[in-house]
C-alpha positions as CSV (number, residue, x, y, z in Angstrom):
1,L,114.0,73.5,22.5
2,M,113.2,72.9,18.8
3,L,116.9,70.9,18.3
4,E,116.1,68.6,21.1
5,R,112.4,67.9,19.6
6,G,114.1,67.4,16.0
7,E,112.2,70.5,14.3
8,I,115.4,72.4,13.1
9,D,118.7,70.8,12.5
10,A,121.1,73.8,13.7
11,A,120.6,77.3,15.6
12,L,123.1,80.1,16.2
13,L,122.8,80.6,20.2
14,T,124.7,82.3,22.6
15,L,126.4,80.2,25.2
16,P,126.2,78.2,27.5
17,V,123.8,75.8,26.5
18,K,123.7,72.5,28.7
19,R,121.5,70.7,26.7
20,A,122.6,66.9,26.3
21,G,122.7,65.3,22.4
22,L,123.6,68.3,20.7
23,K,127.0,69.1,19.0
24,T,128.4,72.9,19.7
25,Y,130.7,74.7,16.6
26,F,131.9,77.8,18.5
27,F,131.8,80.9,16.2
28,T,132.3,84.5,17.8
29,Q,133.4,85.6,20.8
30,S,133.1,89.6,21.9
31,R,134.2,91.3,25.0
32,L,130.8,92.6,27.3
33,V,131.4,96.3,28.3
34,V,129.1,98.6,29.6
35,C,126.7,100.5,27.9
36,M,126.0,104.6,28.8
37,K,125.4,107.9,28.3
38,S,128.0,109.9,26.8
39,D,127.9,112.7,29.5
40,D,127.9,110.4,31.7
41,P,130.9,111.0,34.6
42,L,132.2,107.7,34.6
43,A,132.0,108.1,30.5
44,R,135.5,110.2,30.8
45,L,137.1,107.1,32.3
46,K,138.9,104.9,30.1
47,E,137.9,101.8,32.0
48,V,135.4,101.6,35.2
49,D,135.7,100.4,38.6
50,P,133.9,97.5,39.3
51,S,132.7,99.0,42.5
52,E,131.4,102.1,40.5
53,L,128.9,100.0,39.0
54,Q,126.9,98.8,41.9
55,G,123.2,99.9,41.6
56,K,123.8,100.9,38.5
57,M,123.4,98.0,36.5
58,T,119.8,97.5,35.7
59,I,119.0,97.2,32.3
60,F,119.3,93.5,30.7
61,R,117.9,91.5,28.1
62,E,114.8,89.3,29.1
63,P,115.9,86.5,31.3
64,K,113.2,83.8,30.0
65,Q,114.8,84.6,26.1
66,H,118.1,82.4,27.7
67,P,117.8,82.1,31.4
68,E,121.2,79.7,31.2
69,A,123.0,82.9,30.2
70,H,121.5,85.3,32.5
71,Q,122.2,83.2,35.4
72,H,125.7,82.9,34.5
73,L,125.8,86.9,33.5
74,M,124.6,87.3,37.1
75,E,127.3,85.1,38.5
76,M,129.9,86.7,37.2
77,L,128.3,89.9,38.6
78,D,128.5,89.0,41.8
79,E,132.4,87.5,41.6
80,V,133.3,91.3,41.4
81,G,131.0,92.9,44.0
82,I,128.4,94.1,41.4
83,S,124.9,93.5,42.0
84,G,123.2,93.1,39.3
85,E,119.6,94.2,40.0
86,V,116.8,93.4,37.3
87,G,115.0,96.9,37.0
88,S,114.5,96.8,33.1
89,T,114.0,94.0,30.6
90,N,114.3,94.1,26.8
91,K,114.0,92.1,23.5
92,T,116.2,93.8,21.3
93,P,119.9,95.0,21.9
94,H,118.0,98.5,19.9
95,D,115.6,98.5,23.0
96,L,118.4,98.0,25.4
97,Q,120.4,101.2,24.0
98,W,117.1,102.5,24.4
99,M,116.6,102.5,27.6
100,V,119.8,103.5,28.7
101,E,119.8,106.5,26.4
102,S,116.5,107.0,28.5
103,G,118.8,107.1,31.8
104,C,117.1,103.9,33.2
105,G,120.8,102.7,34.2
106,Y,123.4,100.9,33.0
107,A,124.0,97.7,30.5
108,L,126.2,95.3,29.1
109,I,126.7,95.3,25.4
110,R,129.0,93.3,22.7
111,E,132.3,95.6,22.2
112,G,132.2,97.0,19.0
113,S,128.4,97.0,18.2
114,E,126.7,99.8,16.8
115,L,125.5,102.8,19.5
116,Q,123.2,105.0,19.1
117,G,123.5,108.6,19.3
118,G,124.8,109.6,23.0
119,L,126.1,106.6,24.2
120,V,129.4,105.0,24.8
121,T,131.0,102.1,25.9
122,R,133.7,101.4,28.9
123,P,135.6,98.2,29.5
124,I,135.3,97.1,33.1
125,A,138.8,97.3,35.2
126,G,140.2,94.0,36.3
127,V,137.2,91.6,34.0
128,T,137.3,89.6,30.6
129,W,133.8,89.0,29.9
130,T,132.6,87.7,27.0
131,V,129.8,86.3,25.2
132,D,130.1,83.5,23.1
133,S,128.3,81.9,20.2
134,A,127.7,78.8,18.6
135,L,126.2,76.4,16.0
136,I,124.3,74.1,18.0
137,S,122.8,70.8,15.9
138,G,121.7,67.7,17.0
139,K,124.4,64.7,17.2
140,S,123.0,62.7,14.2
141,V,125.4,61.3,11.5
142,S,122.4,62.7,8.9
143,Q,123.6,66.0,9.2
144,R,126.5,65.9,7.0
145,T,126.5,69.9,5.3
146,I,126.4,70.9,9.3
147,P,130.6,71.3,9.4
148,Y,130.8,73.0,5.8
149,L,128.2,75.4,6.3
150,V,130.4,76.2,9.8
151,R,133.1,76.4,7.6
152,E,131.3,78.4,5.3
153,M,130.2,80.8,8.0
154,R,133.7,81.0,10.2
155,K,135.7,82.2,6.3
156,R,132.7,84.6,5.6
157,L,133.0,86.0,9.6
158,R,136.7,86.5,8.7
159,L,136.4,88.4,5.7
160,Q,134.0,90.7,7.6
161,A,136.2,91.5,9.6
162,S,139.0,92.5,7.4
163,L,136.3,95.1,5.3
164,P,136.8,98.7,6.4
165,P,133.9,99.9,8.3
166,S,130.7,101.0,6.2
167,K,130.4,104.9,5.3
168,P,127.5,106.5,7.4
169,V,124.4,107.0,5.6
170,R,123.9,110.2,4.1
171,S,120.5,111.8,3.5
172,V,119.4,112.6,0.3
173,R,117.7,115.8,0.7
174,P,119.6,118.7,-0.2
175,S,120.8,120.7,2.1
176,I,119.3,124.7,3.1
177,G,122.5,126.0,1.1
178,E,121.4,124.1,-1.8
179,Q,119.2,125.2,-4.2
180,I,116.0,123.5,-4.8
181,L,114.9,123.1,-8.8
182,P,111.4,122.9,-9.6
183,L,109.9,119.9,-10.7
184,F,108.2,121.3,-13.7
185,G,109.5,124.1,-15.3
């Protein structure tokens, strides 16, 4: 870990991080929900029973990116009787959603994530799983700016949460019904 070697002062990471000598500043918590195709029969449900997910949870983030978090996720799935068989791994949330949209299985994502067309999310009945993020730093006394950085980032996250949702992007191309004018005329 670059923090332990002193190559960087701090990093924003997904928990758990089980390294000695590091200080953790908790930041955000997002509920995990199942991502599936919108035409899937389970998409009609308000929430999905864990038994319905058996054999369908096959798309995961690359376990090597964060082995501790992946192990924790597998333990949570096992506790409710869901066998999480890694059939496909991805490095980005976009790739993960693309695999779901391609029909390769279901994935767990953060609630409120921007979804690609044709996808929906549903909570899992009886569980309150979350993804927790924190700023992690070394316990060096020379890092006096880290607490200020944490306060500022938390303040900005609160402000962002209170903003109205952004408007969808609109094309600047004229629609079929609009007249196209010549450039020189």
